[in-house]
VEXMAR-30757 format. One record per residue (C-alpha): residue number from 1; x, y, z; residue in three letters. Coordinates in pm, 1 decimal. Example, Ala and Ser with C-alpha at 12.3 -4.5 7.8 and 13.67 -1.06 7.14 Angstrom:
// VEXMAR-30757
@i: 1	px: 1230.0	py: -450.0	pz: 780.0	aa: ala
@i: 2	px: 1367.0	py: -106.0	pz: 714.0	aa: ser
END
This chain:
// VEXMAR-30757
@i: 1	px: 8613.1	py: -1398.6	pz: 17219.6	aa: met
@i: 2	px: 8302.7	py: -1198.9	pz: 17139.7	aa: his
@i: 3	px: 7993.2	py: -1113.8	pz: 17341.1	aa: glu
@i: 4	px: 7842.9	py: -1450.5	pz: 17445.0	aa: pro
@i: 5	px: 7574.6	py: -1579.2	pz: 17213.0	aa: ser
@i: 6	px: 7233.8	py: -1442.1	pz: 17299.3	aa: arg
@i: 7	px: 7027.5	py: -1697.4	pz: 17114.1	aa: ser
@i: 8	px: 7019.0	py: -2031.5	pz: 17290.9	aa: ala
@i: 9	px: 6716.3	py: -2065.5	pz: 17517.1	aa: pro
@i: 10	px: 6764.3	py: -2221.8	pz: 17858.5	aa: ser
@i: 11	px: 6592.6	py: -2239.1	pz: 18193.8	aa: arg
@i: 12	px: 6459.9	py: -1925.1	pz: 18357.4	aa: gln
@i: 13	px: 6633.3	py: -1826.1	pz: 18681.7	aa: pro
@i: 14	px: 6419.0	py: -1813.5	pz: 18995.1	aa: pro
@i: 15	px: 6307.5	py: -1486.2	pz: 19150.7	aa: val
@i: 16	px: 6293.6	py: -1399.3	pz: 19518.0	aa: his
@i: 17	px: 5942.1	py: -1301.9	pz: 19622.4	aa: thr
@i: 18	px: 6010.9	py: -1131.7	pz: 19951.5	aa: arg
@i: 19	px: 5940.7	py: -764.8	pz: 20013.2	aa: ala
@i: 20	px: 6262.3	py: -567.7	pz: 20059.7	aa: trp
@i: 21	px: 6284.8	py: -247.8	pz: 20258.9	aa: ser
@i: 22	px: 6517.8	py: 44.6	pz: 20207.1	aa: leu
@i: 23	px: 6808.0	py: 70.2	pz: 20218.8	aa: pro
@i: 24	px: 6884.1	py: -193.0	pz: 19956.1	aa: leu
@i: 25	px: 7256.9	py: -169.4	pz: 19972.1	aa: val
@i: 26	px: 7486.5	py: -411.0	pz: 20151.3	aa: leu
@i: 27	px: 7802.2	py: -207.7	pz: 20207.2	aa: cys
@i: 28	px: 8075.4	py: -468.7	pz: 20187.7	aa: val
@i: 29	px: 8368.8	py: -238.3	pz: 20229.6	aa: gly
@i: 30	px: 8330.4	py: 138.1	pz: 20208.0	aa: leu
@i: 31	px: 8293.0	py: 274.6	pz: 19858.9	aa: ala
@i: 32	px: 8582.3	py: 509.8	pz: 19802.1	aa: gly
@i: 33	px: 8907.2	py: 566.9	pz: 19622.4	aa: cys
@i: 34	px: 9263.7	py: 685.3	pz: 19615.0	aa: arg
@i: 35	px: 9305.4	py: 986.5	pz: 19390.5	aa: thr
@i: 36	px: 9614.8	py: 1148.8	pz: 19245.3	aa: pro
@i: 37	px: 9736.9	py: 1465.4	pz: 19411.7	aa: ala
@i: 38	px: 9645.9	py: 1678.4	pz: 19113.0	aa: ser
@i: 39	px: 9348.0	py: 1844.9	pz: 19274.5	aa: gly
@i: 40	px: 8972.5	py: 1828.4	pz: 19307.6	aa: ala
@i: 41	px: 8779.8	py: 1650.4	pz: 19039.4	aa: gly
@i: 42	px: 9070.4	py: 1427.1	pz: 18937.7	aa: ala
@i: 43	px: 8961.9	py: 1071.2	pz: 18860.3	aa: pro
@i: 44	px: 9060.1	py: 799.0	pz: 19103.4	aa: ala
@i: 45	px: 9352.1	py: 565.6	pz: 19042.1	aa: thr
@i: 46	px: 9202.7	py: 291.9	pz: 19258.4	aa: his
@i: 47	px: 8836.4	py: 243.4	pz: 19350.2	aa: cys
@i: 48	px: 8653.3	py: 31.5	pz: 19605.3	aa: val
@i: 49	px: 8298.5	py: -39.3	pz: 19485.1	aa: pro
@i: 50	px: 8034.7	py: -181.9	pz: 19715.8	aa: glu
@i: 51	px: 7802.2	py: -472.9	pz: 19655.5	aa: leu
@i: 52	px: 7450.4	py: -343.0	pz: 19592.6	aa: tyr
@i: 53	px: 7102.9	py: -475.8	pz: 19660.7	aa: gly
@i: 54	px: 7190.6	py: -816.5	pz: 19805.7	aa: ala
@i: 55	px: 6877.0	py: -1028.5	pz: 19812.7	aa: gly
@i: 56	px: 6691.7	py: -823.4	pz: 19552.5	aa: leu
@i: 57	px: 6914.2	py: -715.1	pz: 19263.9	aa: phe
@i: 58	px: 7210.0	py: -931.5	pz: 19366.2	aa: thr
@i: 59	px: 7110.3	py: -1287.6	pz: 19446.4	aa: thr
@i: 60	px: 7384.1	py: -1528.1	pz: 19339.0	aa: gly
@i: 61	px: 7222.1	py: -1576.3	pz: 18998.4	aa: ala
@i: 62	px: 7355.8	py: -1395.5	pz: 18689.8	aa: trp
@i: 63	px: 7226.1	py: -1050.8	pz: 18785.8	aa: asp
@i: 64	px: 7302.0	py: -763.6	pz: 18551.5	aa: phe
@i: 65	px: 7200.3	py: -412.1	pz: 18457.6	aa: phe
@i: 66	px: 6994.6	py: -166.9	pz: 18664.3	aa: leu
@i: 67	px: 6770.7	py: 96.4	pz: 18503.8	aa: ala
@i: 68	px: 6587.5	py: 348.3	pz: 18725.9	aa: phe
@i: 69	px: 6301.6	py: 580.4	pz: 18638.0	aa: thr
@i: 70	px: 6378.6	py: 946.6	pz: 18717.4	aa: pro
@i: 71	px: 6163.8	py: 941.5	pz: 19038.3	aa: asp
@i: 72	px: 6332.4	py: 672.3	pz: 19107.0	aa: pro
@i: 73	px: 6042.9	py: 448.4	pz: 19217.7	aa: arg
@i: 74	px: 6061.1	py: 185.0	pz: 18947.2	aa: arg
@i: 75	px: 6358.4	py: -33.4	pz: 18853.3	aa: val
@i: 76	px: 6417.4	py: -271.2	pz: 18565.0	aa: leu
@i: 77	px: 6699.3	py: -522.9	pz: 18587.2	aa: phe
@i: 78	px: 6822.4	py: -834.6	pz: 18410.6	aa: gly
@i: 79	px: 6881.0	py: -1190.2	pz: 18522.1	aa: arg
@i: 80	px: 7036.0	py: -1468.8	pz: 18314.8	aa: ala
@i: 81	px: 7068.3	py: -1843.5	pz: 18341.4	aa: asp
@i: 82	px: 7395.4	py: -1995.8	pz: 18464.7	aa: asp
@i: 83	px: 7532.2	py: -2024.6	pz: 18110.6	aa: ala
@i: 84	px: 7452.7	py: -1657.1	pz: 18041.4	aa: phe
@i: 85	px: 7255.0	py: -1758.9	pz: 17735.1	aa: glu
@i: 86	px: 6896.8	py: -1672.9	pz: 17830.3	aa: arg
@i: 87	px: 6801.4	py: -1328.3	pz: 17963.1	aa: tyr
@i: 88	px: 6492.3	py: -1213.7	pz: 18147.8	aa: thr
@i: 89	px: 6391.0	py: -862.5	pz: 18253.0	aa: leu
@i: 90	px: 6226.9	py: -799.1	pz: 18588.4	aa: tyr
@i: 91	px: 6063.0	py: -495.3	pz: 18741.0	aa: glu
@i: 92	px: 6022.1	py: -385.8	pz: 19101.1	aa: thr
@i: 93	px: 5840.0	py: -79.0	pz: 19233.8	aa: arg
@i: 94	px: 5891.1	py: 121.6	pz: 19549.6	aa: leu
@i: 95	px: 5581.7	py: 120.7	pz: 19767.7	aa: gly
@i: 96	px: 5449.4	py: 393.2	pz: 19997.2	aa: ala
@i: 97	px: 5583.3	py: 196.2	pz: 20294.4	aa: asp
@i: 98	px: 5939.3	py: 218.6	pz: 20160.5	aa: gly
@i: 99	px: 5963.5	py: -145.5	pz: 20053.8	aa: ser
@i: 100	px: 6022.6	py: -281.7	pz: 19706.6	aa: trp
@i: 101	px: 5767.8	py: -510.7	pz: 19548.1	aa: ser
@i: 102	px: 5862.6	py: -868.1	pz: 19457.1	aa: pro
@i: 103	px: 6025.5	py: -867.7	pz: 19112.3	aa: pro
@i: 104	px: 5793.5	py: -960.9	pz: 18825.6	aa: val
@i: 105	px: 5825.6	py: -959.7	pz: 18449.6	aa: lys
@i: 106	px: 5705.8	py: -629.7	pz: 18302.0	aa: pro
@i: 107	px: 5415.7	py: -642.0	pz: 18059.9	aa: arg
@i: 108	px: 5640.2	py: -595.3	pz: 17757.3	aa: phe
@i: 109	px: 5859.7	py: -895.5	pz: 17850.7	aa: ala
@i: 110	px: 5855.4	py: -1195.5	pz: 17619.7	aa: ser
@i: 111	px: 5895.5	py: -1571.7	pz: 17636.1	aa: ala
@i: 112	px: 6231.7	py: -1525.1	pz: 17463.0	aa: trp
@i: 113	px: 6539.5	py: -1333.5	pz: 17580.0	aa: ser
@i: 114	px: 6518.5	py: -964.2	pz: 17673.2	aa: asp
@i: 115	px: 6811.2	py: -761.5	pz: 17810.2	aa: ala
@i: 116	px: 6990.9	py: -425.7	pz: 17843.3	aa: asp
@i: 117	px: 6706.2	py: -193.7	pz: 17952.8	aa: pro
@i: 118	px: 6756.9	py: 183.7	pz: 17927.6	aa: his
@i: 119	px: 6495.0	py: 438.6	pz: 18028.1	aa: phe
@i: 120	px: 6472.7	py: 757.3	pz: 17827.5	aa: thr
@i: 121	px: 6581.8	py: 1053.4	pz: 18044.6	aa: pro
@i: 122	px: 6217.9	py: 1161.2	pz: 18090.2	aa: asp
@i: 123	px: 6124.4	py: 810.0	pz: 18207.0	aa: gly
@i: 124	px: 5840.3	py: 777.9	pz: 17957.0	aa: arg
@i: 125	px: 5985.7	py: 489.0	pz: 17758.1	aa: ala
@i: 126	px: 6237.2	py: 207.8	pz: 17781.5	aa: val
@i: 127	px: 6463.4	py: 71.7	pz: 17509.5	aa: phe
@i: 128	px: 6600.5	py: -282.1	pz: 17530.4	aa: phe
@i: 129	px: 6713.9	py: -572.1	pz: 17312.9	aa: ile
@i: 130	px: 6527.8	py: -893.5	pz: 17237.9	aa: ser
@i: 131	px: 6554.0	py: -1201.7	pz: 17019.3	aa: asn
@i: 132	px: 6175.6	py: -1247.2	pz: 17008.2	aa: arg
@i: 133	px: 6021.9	py: -1308.6	pz: 16665.1	aa: pro
@i: 134	px: 5958.2	py: -990.8	pz: 16472.1	aa: asn
@i: 135	px: 5598.9	py: -888.0	pz: 16401.0	aa: pro
@i: 136	px: 5460.8	py: -1096.4	pz: 16117.2	aa: gly
@i: 137	px: 5722.1	py: -1370.8	pz: 16143.6	aa: glu
@i: 138	px: 5592.8	py: -1725.1	pz: 16153.4	aa: glu
@i: 139	px: 5692.8	py: -1974.1	pz: 16420.3	aa: gly
@i: 140	px: 5786.5	py: -1937.8	pz: 16785.0	aa: thr
@i: 141	px: 6161.6	py: -2001.3	pz: 16775.2	aa: ala
@i: 142	px: 6400.1	py: -1739.5	pz: 16908.6	aa: ala
@i: 143	px: 6565.6	py: -1533.6	pz: 16639.6	aa: arg
@i: 144	px: 6937.5	py: -1578.3	pz: 16579.5	aa: ala
@i: 145	px: 7007.9	py: -1209.3	pz: 16650.1	aa: thr
@i: 146	px: 6899.1	py: -937.6	pz: 16891.3	aa: phe
@i: 147	px: 6717.4	py: -624.8	pz: 16773.6	aa: asp
@i: 148	px: 6627.3	py: -300.3	pz: 16950.5	aa: val
@i: 149	px: 6277.0	py: -279.6	pz: 17098.1	aa: trp
@i: 150	px: 6092.0	py: -13.8	pz: 17295.5	aa: thr
@i: 151	px: 5787.9	py: 16.1	pz: 17521.5	aa: ala
@i: 152	px: 5616.7	py: 322.5	pz: 17670.8	aa: ser
@i: 153	px: 5472.6	py: 402.3	pz: 18011.4	aa: leu
@i: 154	px: 5103.5	py: 480.2	pz: 17972.7	aa: gln
@i: 155	px: 4893.3	py: 731.5	pz: 18165.6	aa: ala
@i: 156	px: 4783.2	py: 461.0	pz: 18410.3	aa: asp
@i: 157	px: 5145.2	py: 378.8	pz: 18493.7	aa: gly
@i: 158	px: 5138.4	py: 46.6	pz: 18311.0	aa: glu
@i: 159	px: 5349.7	py: -56.7	pz: 18015.5	aa: trp
@i: 160	px: 5244.5	py: -59.0	pz: 17654.1	aa: ser
@i: 161	px: 5315.7	py: -356.2	pz: 17434.1	aa: glu
@i: 162	px: 5668.2	py: -360.7	pz: 17295.0	aa: ala
@i: 163	px: 5743.1	py: -260.9	pz: 16937.8	aa: arg
@i: 164	px: 6054.8	py: -324.7	pz: 16734.7	aa: arg
@i: 165	px: 6266.9	py: -22.1	pz: 16642.5	aa: val
@i: 166	px: 6295.3	py: -70.9	pz: 16265.3	aa: pro
@i: 167	px: 6582.4	py: -33.0	pz: 16024.6	aa: glu
@i: 168	px: 6816.7	py: 144.7	pz: 16001.2	aa: pro
@i: 169	px: 6864.6	py: 100.0	pz: 16379.7	aa: val
@i: 170	px: 6779.2	py: -269.7	pz: 16401.6	aa: ser
@i: 171	px: 6943.0	py: -502.7	pz: 16152.6	aa: asp
@i: 172	px: 6764.8	py: -837.1	pz: 16123.1	aa: ala
@i: 173	px: 7091.5	py: -1011.4	pz: 16030.7	aa: thr
@i: 174	px: 7311.1	py: -875.8	pz: 16313.0	aa: arg
@i: 175	px: 7303.0	py: -815.9	pz: 16688.6	aa: asp
@i: 176	px: 7249.6	py: -482.0	pz: 16856.9	aa: glu
@i: 177	px: 7335.0	py: -422.5	pz: 17224.4	aa: trp
@i: 178	px: 7252.8	py: -178.0	pz: 17500.7	aa: ser
@i: 179	px: 7037.8	py: 92.8	pz: 17330.6	aa: pro
@i: 180	px: 7092.6	py: 410.9	pz: 17533.7	aa: ser
@i: 181	px: 6902.9	py: 733.5	pz: 17460.3	aa: val
@i: 182	px: 7017.9	py: 1092.8	pz: 17515.2	aa: ala
@i: 183	px: 6773.5	py: 1369.2	pz: 17607.3	aa: ala
@i: 184	px: 6767.0	py: 1487.9	pz: 17244.5	aa: asn
@i: 185	px: 6654.7	py: 1142.6	pz: 17128.7	aa: gly
@i: 186	px: 6983.8	py: 1028.2	pz: 16976.1	aa: asp
@i: 187	px: 7018.1	py: 651.7	pz: 17021.5	aa: leu
@i: 188	px: 7355.1	py: 494.5	pz: 17104.7	aa: tyr
@i: 189	px: 7412.8	py: 120.4	pz: 17078.4	aa: phe
@i: 190	px: 7671.0	py: -148.3	pz: 17011.0	aa: gly
@i: 191	px: 7673.9	py: -357.8	pz: 16692.8	aa: ala
@i: 192	px: 7898.3	py: -556.2	pz: 16461.9	aa: asp
@i: 193	px: 7803.4	py: -428.7	pz: 16117.9	aa: arg
@i: 194	px: 7972.2	py: -301.8	pz: 15800.7	aa: pro
@i: 195	px: 8189.2	py: -1.3	pz: 15879.5	aa: gly
@i: 196	px: 8314.0	py: -135.3	pz: 16214.3	aa: ser
@i: 197	px: 8678.2	py: -66.0	pz: 16296.3	aa: leu
@i: 198	px: 8734.9	py: -409.4	pz: 16445.1	aa: gly
@i: 199	px: 8480.1	py: -640.1	pz: 16601.2	aa: gly
@i: 200	px: 8169.4	py: -477.8	pz: 16740.8	aa: ser
@i: 201	px: 8170.6	py: -96.6	pz: 16762.9	aa: asp
@i: 202	px: 7958.9	py: 175.8	pz: 16918.0	aa: leu
@i: 203	px: 7718.0	py: 367.2	pz: 16693.9	aa: trp
@i: 204	px: 7473.8	py: 656.3	pz: 16716.5	aa: val
@i: 205	px: 7147.1	py: 701.7	pz: 16528.8	aa: ser
@i: 206	px: 7058.6	py: 1069.8	pz: 16540.4	aa: arg
@i: 207	px: 6699.6	py: 1190.2	pz: 16543.0	aa: val
@i: 208	px: 6594.3	py: 1432.0	pz: 16268.7	aa: val
@i: 209	px: 6230.7	py: 1532.9	pz: 16252.4	aa: gly
@i: 210	px: 6141.9	py: 1258.2	pz: 16497.6	aa: gly
@i: 211	px: 6297.3	py: 987.5	pz: 16278.5	aa: val
@i: 212	px: 6610.5	py: 786.8	pz: 16358.5	aa: his
@i: 213	px: 6872.4	py: 825.8	pz: 16087.9	aa: gln
@i: 214	px: 7128.4	py: 579.8	pz: 15952.6	aa: arg
@i: 215	px: 7369.0	py: 494.1	pz: 16237.3	aa: pro
@i: 216	px: 7710.1	py: 661.0	pz: 16241.9	aa: glu
@i: 217	px: 8022.6	py: 493.9	pz: 16377.9	aa: asn
@i: 218	px: 8153.5	py: 686.8	pz: 16681.5	aa: leu
@i: 219	px: 8506.7	py: 675.0	pz: 16544.0	aa: gly
@i: 220	px: 8856.8	py: 583.1	pz: 16651.2	aa: ala
@i: 221	px: 8853.3	py: 786.4	pz: 16974.1	aa: ala
@i: 222	px: 8613.3	py: 522.7	pz: 17109.1	aa: ile
@i: 223	px: 8621.5	py: 218.4	pz: 16880.6	aa: asn
@i: 224	px: 8924.6	py: -6.6	pz: 16832.4	aa: thr
@i: 225	px: 9013.8	py: -342.8	pz: 16680.9	aa: glu
@i: 226	px: 8865.2	py: -496.1	pz: 16995.7	aa: gly
@i: 227	px: 8497.8	py: -525.4	pz: 17083.5	aa: his
@i: 228	px: 8314.5	py: -217.1	pz: 17212.6	aa: glu
@i: 229	px: 7968.9	py: -336.9	pz: 17309.7	aa: val
@i: 230	px: 7750.6	py: -163.0	pz: 17566.5	aa: glu
@i: 231	px: 7718.8	py: 217.6	pz: 17577.3	aa: pro
@i: 232	px: 7552.2	py: 437.6	pz: 17837.5	aa: trp
@i: 233	px: 7517.3	py: 798.1	pz: 17721.2	aa: ile
@i: 234	px: 7479.3	py: 1085.7	pz: 17968.3	aa: ala
@i: 235	px: 7142.1	py: 1258.9	pz: 17915.6	aa: pro
@i: 236	px: 7315.2	py: 1579.9	pz: 17806.0	aa: asp
@i: 237	px: 7559.6	py: 1384.4	pz: 17589.8	aa: gly
@i: 238	px: 7870.3	py: 1519.6	pz: 17759.0	aa: arg
@i: 239	px: 8022.0	py: 1177.5	pz: 17834.8	aa: phe
@i: 240	px: 7983.0	py: 816.8	pz: 17728.3	aa: leu
@i: 241	px: 8044.0	py: 509.1	pz: 17942.6	aa: leu
@i: 242	px: 8086.2	py: 172.7	pz: 17774.7	aa: phe
@i: 243	px: 8211.2	py: -181.8	pz: 17821.8	aa: ser
@i: 244	px: 8464.9	py: -341.8	pz: 17590.8	aa: ala
@i: 245	px: 8668.8	py: -656.8	pz: 17537.2	aa: leu
@i: 246	px: 9015.7	py: -719.3	pz: 17391.0	aa: asn
@i: 247	px: 9136.8	py: -360.8	pz: 17397.8	aa: arg
@i: 248	px: 9510.3	py: -305.7	pz: 17440.8	aa: ala
@i: 249	px: 9461.5	py: -160.9	pz: 17791.2	aa: asp
@i: 250	px: 9224.7	py: -434.0	pz: 17914.6	aa: ser
@i: 251	px: 9274.2	py: -584.9	pz: 18259.3	aa: arg
@i: 252	px: 9134.8	py: -920.4	pz: 18150.2	aa: gly
@i: 253	px: 8779.3	py: -976.3	pz: 18034.8	aa: ser
@i: 254	px: 8526.8	py: -697.3	pz: 17976.0	aa: tyr
@i: 255	px: 8627.3	py: -360.0	pz: 18124.0	aa: asp
@i: 256	px: 8455.3	py: -23.2	pz: 18159.4	aa: leu
@i: 257	px: 8565.4	py: 294.1	pz: 17979.1	aa: tyr
@i: 258	px: 8466.6	py: 658.3	pz: 17953.6	aa: val
@i: 259	px: 8497.3	py: 918.2	pz: 17679.5	aa: ser
@i: 260	px: 8417.0	py: 1286.8	pz: 17724.4	aa: arg
@i: 261	px: 8275.6	py: 1502.0	pz: 17448.8	aa: arg
@i: 262	px: 8510.7	py: 1791.9	pz: 17383.5	aa: gly
@i: 263	px: 8486.7	py: 2094.2	pz: 17151.6	aa: pro
@i: 264	px: 8620.2	py: 1884.0	pz: 16862.9	aa: glu
@i: 265	px: 8419.7	py: 1570.2	pz: 16934.3	aa: gly
@i: 266	px: 8481.5	py: 1259.8	pz: 17140.9	aa: trp
@i: 267	px: 8807.5	py: 1249.8	pz: 17336.0	aa: glu
@i: 268	px: 9012.2	py: 927.0	pz: 17347.6	aa: pro
@i: 269	px: 8843.8	py: 677.2	pz: 17577.6	aa: ala
@i: 270	px: 9020.1	py: 581.6	pz: 17899.1	aa: arg
@i: 271	px: 8959.3	py: 284.1	pz: 18127.2	aa: pro
@i: 272	px: 8787.0	py: 342.3	pz: 18458.1	aa: leu
@i: 273	px: 8994.4	py: 295.6	pz: 18769.9	aa: cys
@i: 274	px: 9141.2	py: -24.9	pz: 18906.2	aa: glu
@i: 275	px: 8884.2	py: -171.5	pz: 19141.5	aa: gly
@i: 276	px: 8603.0	py: -108.4	pz: 18897.3	aa: ile
@i: 277	px: 8797.1	py: -287.4	pz: 18625.3	aa: asn
@i: 278	px: 8932.7	py: -625.5	pz: 18727.9	aa: ser
@i: 279	px: 9054.1	py: -947.8	pz: 18565.0	aa: pro
@i: 280	px: 8689.6	py: -1061.6	pz: 18580.1	aa: ala
@i: 281	px: 8402.9	py: -953.4	pz: 18355.2	aa: arg
@i: 282	px: 8298.5	py: -593.0	pz: 18437.9	aa: asp
@i: 283	px: 8010.1	py: -470.6	pz: 18225.1	aa: phe
@i: 284	px: 7649.0	py: -343.8	pz: 18199.4	aa: asn
@i: 285	px: 7713.0	py: -1.7	pz: 18352.1	aa: gln
@i: 286	px: 7442.1	py: 254.1	pz: 18426.9	aa: ser
@i: 287	px: 7412.6	py: 576.3	pz: 18626.3	aa: val
@i: 288	px: 7148.4	py: 675.3	pz: 18881.0	aa: ser
@i: 289	px: 6898.2	py: 941.9	pz: 18766.1	aa: pro
@i: 290	px: 7053.1	py: 1200.7	pz: 18999.0	aa: asp
@i: 291	px: 7396.0	py: 1133.1	pz: 18850.5	aa: gly
@i: 292	px: 7544.3	py: 1035.9	pz: 19186.6	aa: gln
@i: 293	px: 7607.3	py: 661.7	pz: 19146.5	aa: trp
@i: 294	px: 7763.1	py: 432.3	pz: 18889.7	aa: leu
@i: 295	px: 7620.3	py: 80.4	pz: 18885.8	aa: tyr
@i: 296	px: 7781.4	py: -211.9	pz: 18706.3	aa: phe
@i: 297	px: 7783.4	py: -590.6	pz: 18698.4	aa: ser
@i: 298	px: 8082.8	py: -812.1	pz: 18766.9	aa: ser
@i: 299	px: 8150.5	py: -1181.5	pz: 18811.9	aa: asn
@i: 300	px: 8459.8	py: -1113.9	pz: 19023.2	aa: arg
@i: 301	px: 8516.9	py: -1336.9	pz: 19327.0	aa: pro
@i: 302	px: 8371.7	py: -1214.7	pz: 19653.6	aa: phe
@i: 303	px: 8461.6	py: -1393.3	pz: 19976.1	aa: thr
@i: 304	px: 8264.2	py: -1196.7	pz: 20234.6	aa: gly
@i: 305	px: 8005.8	py: -1387.3	pz: 20444.8	aa: pro
@i: 306	px: 7705.4	py: -1244.9	pz: 20259.6	aa: val
@i: 307	px: 7455.5	py: -1510.1	pz: 20365.2	aa: gly
@i: 308	px: 7570.6	py: -1501.2	pz: 20725.4	aa: ala
@i: 309	px: 7513.4	py: -1124.8	pz: 20742.5	aa: arg
@i: 310	px: 7157.1	py: -1169.0	pz: 20622.1	aa: phe
@i: 311	px: 7085.5	py: -1500.2	pz: 20792.8	aa: gly
@i: 312	px: 7003.3	py: -1632.7	pz: 20447.1	aa: asp
@i: 313	px: 7201.7	py: -1923.0	pz: 20307.2	aa: ala
@i: 314	px: 7051.0	py: -1866.4	pz: 19962.0	aa: ser
@i: 315	px: 7273.0	py: -1558.8	pz: 19922.9	aa: leu
@i: 316	px: 7595.1	py: -1756.4	pz: 19954.0	aa: glu
@i: 317	px: 7605.3	py: -1782.8	pz: 19574.1	aa: gly
@i: 318	px: 7702.7	py: -1415.1	pz: 19554.9	aa: ile
@i: 319	px: 8057.9	py: -1369.5	pz: 19433.8	aa: gly
@i: 320	px: 8095.6	py: -1727.5	pz: 19316.6	aa: arg
@i: 321	px: 8140.2	py: -1662.6	pz: 18946.6	aa: gly
@i: 322	px: 7803.2	py: -1530.0	pz: 18835.7	aa: thr
@i: 323	px: 7714.3	py: -1163.9	pz: 18792.8	aa: gly
@i: 324	px: 7665.4	py: -937.5	pz: 19093.7	aa: asp
@i: 325	px: 7567.3	py: -569.2	pz: 19105.0	aa: ile
@i: 326	px: 7812.6	py: -312.4	pz: 19243.9	aa: tyr
@i: 327	px: 7799.9	py: 63.6	pz: 19281.1	aa: arg
@i: 328	px: 8044.6	py: 347.4	pz: 19343.8	aa: ile
@i: 329	px: 8003.8	py: 728.8	pz: 19365.8	aa: pro
@i: 330	px: 8036.1	py: 906.9	pz: 19033.4	aa: met
@i: 331	px: 8252.5	py: 1167.4	pz: 19205.9	aa: ser
@i: 332	px: 8524.2	py: 902.3	pz: 19225.9	aa: val
@i: 333	px: 8539.9	py: 907.9	pz: 18847.1	aa: leu
@i: 334	px: 8571.6	py: 1284.6	pz: 18822.5	aa: gly
@i: 335	px: 8248.2	py: 1300.8	pz: 18622.6	aa: leu
END
């Protein structure tokens, strides 16, 4: 099994148009952990994440990926159709009254599939993937592969038009996933291209003189014969979170992993704790701008009475096999 195809168009999922007030989190269970007795800062052996943003970011549709601006008053997130084949980005903004605006497509969104948004650490730009036609291409059909695109926040707070990140980052014949940018401009992403150690691997395109260089494979400390797909790089580059499939230590479907950067380079990646990783699909991780929270998506079963707690029967789809957003303190991970 590989990353599901991101080419077949399908129906767009609905959006909820209510205004949502802070706090956004529905704490179903207390986020926490059991840690080994080896002392402070040790990573947890078992974690209890909490469902996040029920009714806004988590709706019972295929909800995935949260990206916050540094303030953090603006959020981009993804939503897919039931088959997880068509992807749409939405944006919500925090108002002066403490409520979030109804989600809308950002200006740079397309009529095709857009996914995996990552803000640059300064919040001035976003990188994402899209199968929209490339500039100059004829026709209106979705492309067979996903490339890396970017858009910038302008002085008036609105988005610029999107532009494709050219070769050697994007490859018109192959998919790229989850383009994550460090503070120094280096761009990390997943791709299945020549030089991979197995299926898809994680790569970095370093910036020299303001220009992205030919991508380098991150090596055997991170990549395996399985499928490493979606990186999230810490702004200072000291650790890398990613999702992967078919690794020897997998708990089932996609799981989340971390690698720290040591004096000699990347250390061997280890899976995140049980409770984050499950037999279900656990993927699309991101970290809050203050470094305090890990967010991720999962289609694990959830049996709590979500709709009853909100008096909203439309939320009963949460935890029924589509993607939901969870969060857990980063301190649990020892990061």
